[in-house]
N, C-alpha and C positions, 0 to 999 in steps of 0.2 A: 504493500500500500504506500502511496506517495503522500504520507501525512507527517506532520510535525507535532510532537508533544513536548512541552517543557514542564518538568516536575521538580518540585523542591521537597527535599526530605531532610529532617534534622533530628538529631538524637543527642542525648546527654552522654558525656564520657567522663563521669565523675563530677565532683563539686566545682572544679575550677576550669573545666574545658568543655566547650560546646562546639560541635562541628556541623557543617552544612554540606550536603551533597547535592550538586546540581546535575540533573540528568537531562541531556538534550538529545533528542532523537530525530533523525530524518530518514524515513524508510529503514534501511538496514544499517544506517550509520548511527552509532550511539557514542556520545562523548561524555565523559564524567569529569566534573570539576569539583575538587575537594578544597574547601576553604575552612581553615580552623582559626579560631580566635580564643585566646587564653583569658580566663577570668571574666567571661562574658556570658550572660544568660539570655540575650536577645539575638537578633539576626547578626550576620557578620559585620565587623567594624570596617566600613568602607573608607574611613578617614585616615587610617594608618598609611600615609603615602610619603615616600621619601621625596626629597626635593629633586624634582626631575632635572631642572637645568641649573648648572653651576654658575658662579660668578655673581657680581654685585648688581649687574644690569642685564635685562633682556635685550635691550637695544642701547648702545652706547656710542654717541658721536657728539661733536661739538654742538649740534642743533637738537639732539633728541637723546634723552636719557630716561629709560623706563625701568624702574627698580624691579629686581627679581624677588618678589615677596613670597614668603612661605604660604602654602595652601591653607594651613591651619594657623593663620595669623592670630596672635593673642587677642586682638580687638573683636574677633568674631567667635571665639571659643564657646561662649555661652549660647550661641545661636545654632550650633550644630548638633545633630542627633542622627542616629542610625534609623533607616527605614527599610522594612522588609519588602520582599517581592510583591508585585501586584498579582493577586490570585482572583480570577473572575469566576472560577468554578472549581470545586474540589472533586467533581465527578468527571468522567471521560466525556469529551464533546459528543453531543447527541448526533451530530452529522459531520461529514467531511466531504471534500471534493478531491477526486483523483484525476490527474491528467494522464491521458492515454498516449501511447507512442505516436498516434496519428495526429496529436494536437487537440483532440476533442476532450471534453470534460464530462465526468460522471459524478452526480451528487449521490452520495450513499448515506444511509442511516446506520448508526452504530448497532442498533437493535431494530428489527423489522416491526416497528410500532405501527399499529393500524391508524388510519385517518390522518396521515401526514401529507403535507403538500408544500409547495414553495411558490413564493411571489418573485417575479422578476422586477427589479428596480430599474427605471429608466429616467432619463432627463426629458422634460417636456420639449416638444418640437415647436409648439405654437409660440412665436416670438411677439405676438400682439397682445399678450396678456398683460394685466396691470403690473404684476410683479415680474421681475426678471426671472428667467428659468433657473438662475442660480439659487433661488430661494424655494424652489418647488421640486417635487419628484412625482413620478407615476408608479403605481403598483399594478402589475398585471393580475388577472384572475389567478387564484391559487391552483397551481398545476399539480396533479397527483404524483406521489412518489410510490410507484407500484413495486411490490416485492423488495422493498428496501433500497431501490435505486431509481434514478432518472437521468437520462442522457440529455445534456444541455444543448441548446441551439447555439450556433456559432457566435451570435451576437448577445448572448446572455452573460453578463459580467457580474452583476450584483444580485445577491439572493437573500431572501428572508425565509427561513424554514418555520413552518407552522404545524403543530401537532394538536389536534382538537381545536380549541379556541385560543391557544397560547402560542406566541412567537417564541421559539426556543433557541434559535441560532441564526447567524448571518455569515455569509461568505462573499469574498470578492476574488475573481479569477481574471487572468490575462487572456481575454478572448481574442483570437486572431480573426478579425473581420476580413471580408474580401478586399476592402480598400487598403487595409494595412498589408495584406498579403501581396497585393500588386506593388506597393511601395518597397517591400522587402525584395521582391523579384527584380525590381528595377535597380536596386542597390547591387545585387549579385552580378549584374551585367557590367558594372563599373570595374575598371582595371585596378583601381586602388580605393576601396571603401574608406570613408573617414573614420577617425578614432571616435569612439563613443564617449559621452560625458554624463556622469552620474553625480548629482548633488544630493547629499544627505545632510539635512539640517536639523538642529535642535534649538528651540526657542529659549532665550533668556539664560544661556549657559556661558559663563565666563570661562576663560582658560583655567583659572584656579579652581573654579567649581567643578570642571571636568576632572581635574586631578583629585579633588576631595571625594567626589561621589562616584567616579567611574575608574578606579585604579586598574581594574582588570582590562578594561577597554584601552586605557593609556598604555599599559604594558604590552598589549598586542600590537598597537600602532608602532611603538618603538621597535619591537622585535621584528616586525614585518617590513620595516624600512619606509614607513610613511614619513613625509617631511613636515615637521611642525613649524608653523609661522608664529614666532614669539612676539613680533611687533605688529600684529594685526589689530588695527584701531577702527572702531566704528565711526560712521559719518553722520548719524542722525539719532534721534531719541529712541524710537521703537522699531519694530520689525519692518514696517513699510518703507521708510527712507533707506534703510540699509539693504534690503533685498532689491529695491528699485535701483539703487546705485549699482549693485552687482549684476542685475538682469538687463539694465538699459544703458548704463553709463551716464545717467542723468540724475539731477538732484530731485528731492521731493517737491521743492517749490516749482521747478520747471515742469514736472509731470502734472502737478495739480493745476497749474495755470493753463497748460496746453491740452491735456487729455482728460482731466476729470475736475471740472470747475465746481461741481456740486456733488453732494453725497449720493445723489440719484443717478449721476452720469455713469453709464457702463464703462468698464475698464478696457474694452476691446481695442481702443485706439492707442494704448500704451505700446511703444515699440519694444516689446519683450523679446529677448534674444532667441527664445525657443521658436519664434516665428521664422527667423532667419535659418535656423537649423532645419525647420520643416521644409522651407523652400529648397534647401540643399538636399532634400530627400530623406532626412532623418525621421525615425519614429519618435514621437514626443509624448511625454507623460508629466502630469503635475498632480500632487495630492497633498492635502493637509488634513489633520485628524480632528481639528476643532472647528465646527461650522460657524460658531457665533463670533469668534475672534480671528478668523482666518484673514490672511494678509489683504486680499482683494475684496473682502466682504464686510469687515467691521466698519460701520459708519461709511460704507462705500457702495457703489452700484453693482459690484460683481460683474460677471461676464454675461453678455446677451447671447453670444455664440460660444459653443464649447471651445476653450482655448487651446487644447492639445488633443492628440489622438486618444489618449487615455486620461480620464479625468474622474476622480473618485468622489467629488462632492455629493452627487445624488445618493451614493451609498451611505455616507455619514449623516446626511439629512434624514434618511429613512430610519436608520438604526437608532438615531438619537430620539426619534419620535415614537417608534414602535416597540423597542426593546426595553425592558426594565433593566436598570443599570445601577451599580454601585457608584457613589459620588466621592470624589476627592477634591478638596479645595474648590467646591462649587461646580466642578466639571464632571460630566458623565465619564466614568473610567472605562467601562466595559461595553463591548458590542457583541453579545453572545458569549461564547466561551473564551474569547480573546479580549485583551484590552484594545482600545481604539488605536493606540500607538503601535501595538503588535501587528494589527491588520496592515498598517502601512509598511512596517519593517519587513514583514513576510512578502508583501506585494512587491517590494523593491527587489528581493531575491528572485521571486518568480519572474518579474519583468526582465531582469538582467539575464536570467537563464533562458527564457523564451527567445530573446533577441541577441544572444551572445554571438551569433554569426552575422548580425546586422549592425547598422549604425543607429544609435539612439541618443536622445537628449532627455534626461529625466530629472525632475526636482521633487524630492520627497521630504516634507517638512512636518516635524512633530512638535506639538505644543503641550499636549495633555499632561505629561508628567513633570514638566519643567517650568511652565510659565509662572506659576503662582507660589512656588515653594522651593527654597534653595536646597532642601534635603531630599525631596522625593526622587530626583534622578538616580539616586543610588539603587532604587528598586528595579531599574532597567539596565544596570551595568552588565550583568552576565548575558542578558539577551542581546544587547547591542554588540558586545564582544563576540558572541557567537555569530551574529549576522555578518560582521566584518570578516571573521575567520572563514565562514562559509563562502563568502564572495571571493576571497582570494584563493582558497584551497580548491574550489571547484573549477577554476580556470576561466570563469566568465569575465574576469577583469583583465584578461591578457591584452585586450584592445580597448580598455576603458580608462579614461582619466577620471579620478574620483576626488571630489571635494567633500570632506567631512568637516562641518563648520557650524557656527552659530551667528546670530545677528548682534548680540550685545549680552552683557551680564544682567544680574538682577537689578531692576531699575527702581524698585521701591521696597519699603519695609525697613526693619531695623538694621539690616546689613548695610544699607545706603547711608546710615549715620555713623559708620565706622571708618577707620583709617583706610582699610583695604577695600571697602565698598566702592569708593570713588574710582579706584583703578579697575575693579572688576566690571563695573558698569560699562566702561569704555573699551575693555579688552576682551572680546569674545575669542573663541578658539578657532583655529583653521589648520587642517591637515590636508596634504596632497598625496594621492597615490598616483605614481607615474609608472606605467607598464615597463617591465624590464627591456623589451625590444626598443622602446622609445629612448631609454637611457643610453643604450648602445648606439642607436642610429643617430641620435642628436646629443652628443656629449656636451657641447657648449650650452645648449638650451637647458639640459638637466643640471649642469654646473651652476647656471644662473638661478635655477629654482632653489638649489641648496643655499647658495650665497645669500639670496634675498630673504631666506628664512630668518635671518638675524637683522633685517632692515625694517624700517618703518613702512608699513603697507596698509592699504585700505580696500574696501569693496570696489572702488573704481579701478584699481589695478587688477582685481580678479576679473572684472568685466572685460578689460583689455586682453586678458589671457584667454578668455572664452572666445573673443573675436579672433584672436590669433589661431585658435584651434579651428574655428569656423572657416577662416580663409584657407587653411590647409586642407580642408575636407575634399577628398577626391583628387588631390594633386600629388605629384611625385617630386616636388621641389627637394633639393638636397639640404636646405636649411629652413628653419622656421621663420615665419614672417615676424618682423619687429615693428610693424606699423602701430602707431599710437591710435587707440580706438575708443577712448573715453571722451565723449563730447563735453561733459561738465568739467573735467579735470585735464587740461591740455598737457600738464606735466606728469600725468600718470602713464604707466606703460605696462605692457605684457610682462608677466613675471618670468617668461622665457628670455627676457632681456635684463641685464643687471640694473638694479635700482641703485641710484647714487648713495654712497656711504653717508654723506653729510646731508641728509634729507630733512626738510622741515615739514611740519604738519600741513601747511598750505600747499606744499608741493604734492601732497597725497590727497588733496581735496578735503582736508579735515579742518573744520572750524576750531578756533581756539577753545571754545567751551567744551568740545569733545576731546581735545588733544591730551593724550596721556604722557606727553614728552616733558612738559614743563615742570620744573622743580619749584615748589612753593615753600614759604615759611609761614608759620602761624602768626596771625595778627589778632590783637585783642578785640573782642566784640564791642568794646567801648571806644575804640579808636574812631576819631571823628570822620576820617575818610571812609572807614568801613561802614559806619552808620549812614553816611551819605550814599554809598553804593547800594545799600539795602533799600533806602528810600527811593533812589532812582529806579532800581529794578521793579519795585512795587508800583511805581507810577507808570512804567511801561506795561506792566501786567494789567493794571487797572484801565489803561487806555484801550487795550484789546477788548476788555469786557464792556467798556462804554460803547465802543464801536459796534459790538454785537448787539447790545441793547438798543442802540439807535437804529440799526438795520432791521431789527424785528419790530420796531415801533412799540416795544413793551419792555419794561425792565424786569428781566428774569433773574439776573445775577446780582448779588449783594455787593456793595462797595466794601473793598477789603482794606483793613487797617493793619499797620505794623504792630505785632504783639511783642516780638523780641528778635534780636540778632542772635542766632544760635552758634555760628562758627564763621571764622574768617581767615583767609590766607592770601598772600600776594606773591608775585614772582619777581619782586624787586631785587632779589639776589642773583637773578638770572638775566638781568637786563643788559643789553649791549649799549655802548656809549651813544650810538647814533639813534637809538630808539627814543621816541617822544612820549611814551606812555608806560603805565604800569597796569597789569591785569590783576584784578582782585576776584577771588571766588568767595561768594557770600552765601551762607545758608540762613534763611530767615523764616519766621513763623507769622502767620496772619490770623486775623479774626474778622468775622466769625468762621468757625469750622476748623481752626487749628491746622490749616494747610501748611505743609513744610516744603519750602522751595529752595532751589539752588540756582544761582546765576553767576556767570563770568562777566564782570563789568570792567570796561577799559576806562582808565582815568588818564587824562592828558595833562602833561606838565604845564603847558603854556596857559591853560585856563583851568584853575582849580575847580570851577563849577561845570566843567565839560566832561560828560560821561557818554558811553555807548555800550550796548550789549554786543557780545561777540558770538552770539548764537541763541538758541532757544533757552527759555527758563525751564528747568527741570522740576518735576513734582516728585518728591521723595517719599511721601506717605500715601496710603490708599485713600481715594476719594469716595469709593463705593457709590452710594446713592445721593451724595451731596450735589452731584451735577446732573441729575436725571431729567431736569427741565430742558436741557439742550441736547442736540444730537451731534454737534460738531466735535469730532474726535480730538482736535487740538484744544479747543476751549474747555472741554470737559476736565482738563487738568487743573483749571483755575477757577471755574465757576462754583460759587456756593449759592444754590437756588434759594430765592426768597420764599417760594412756596414749594415745600417738599412734595406736595400732593400733585403738582403739575405733571 
């Protein structure tokens, strides 16, 4: 049977030792992982991580110094705890799907239970409906499962299994439609098929968080020869601007102005790079596990037309609505016998396996276990480690460039009020898998990939790298292209080309507010300039709220007052003689609502009363329902609704 089961078993080994055995099976392949922890009565301690990188700095140059901080920094010790694995069911899955050698799929029941059937989930085809198709799904009539099995039609991808009146399980399969088959056949006729690109992303995971919560995954990455990018710096606040920079080479402001002026505007006109790969003949896929906060749907219009050949949103819309689920951090954790994130991880393996002899571009993004809690990623460490091991061991990545990455660290909560939290927010993780044949065929390009791993880089550079791969698709050039391809950042470049050693944040398209390079000194919160910076930042924040109130012709958001300055620091120890300003980072609290905000304010020497913001004002604590009266995703960070019932 072509099935996977993940089982956790634990047993006591005396009063001071507890061990955990992880059993991972794929068909006839079974792998046992034994993790022991001493003096522990709970799940394995995922925090006992050695310092991965040595030295005082991750990046060290005259223009950029990013400190190499320990994953278990003393400032966050009290916030860390161990989290056990996600278990959606302690019983064997009631159903499974087997892929036959012909490529067809068969749905089977574990036991031949009477009165079972399955619904096929599809995306609505009617584009004239009021809501976009991204918010709806269709269910077919329930098709009988006779004698414990049902052969699926070629276009049946997403399934809900029903026994009696209860939905009992869900499945997603990689169905090879006729259109996709024609595209694969066309690829086979090319003399030199392009290298595939697989993007595996985890939301809100800093580099240090990866080390703390996923040590087994990190150990595998190191052992297998993945290249870690230590100076990878985000360029925007949340997921959207960072993924947009990576997928389009454009800034959030440019995309919003040109492609999505309102939250109802569909996202179809955004020049996402998977469109270019599709035009080059690639098979494309995109999936996220959280339907309410997904990148192109949260307070946005979603896609009117299906964006990629394979698109999993209808599946998660249906399972979220129809299946009972456990909840973690206010999110539905399970979809049948698997967690929602596992559905995507397994789909990634299946997709890469089905198209291992073709060229594909795929983005698989998981939010569920990482978005709201800095500890819960530890629950997925073993499963993600096994995913990466399976991808490499099976040979499906022999012709695939892989990016294992995040968008940013934890943006809110107590960790953001710590010494290390400021850095973690700005420094997500990024690893590259480069196929061995590529390393041999293009030694200079691979050498640059390794060299750049210790340089300051950004999502704009990654976009230029993807453009580089795209330009090479189908060619037989002896060297990789070195064309600059980020429209927003003219000084950004493909990582196959060496990044300058003495690089500044502005050279990587990083605004000063997000730059992790600058070294600051602590300034008293009572300092007059620091107080002035806080008042200036608050006035800018209030101006945004006033403009929103004026535009809506009704005052929805309260006027905010400065309650206190919480923390301050400046870069006046790192100032060059020719510079005419000092940057201050100020954390301040407002009333009503006790909002906690962080701003980087530039103070000019010539005019003591002259200030400017160097980027967005960050929200450090959760606003929850305080902003429910407005729908603008940006203003929600700042608005305290006058009428909570609105």
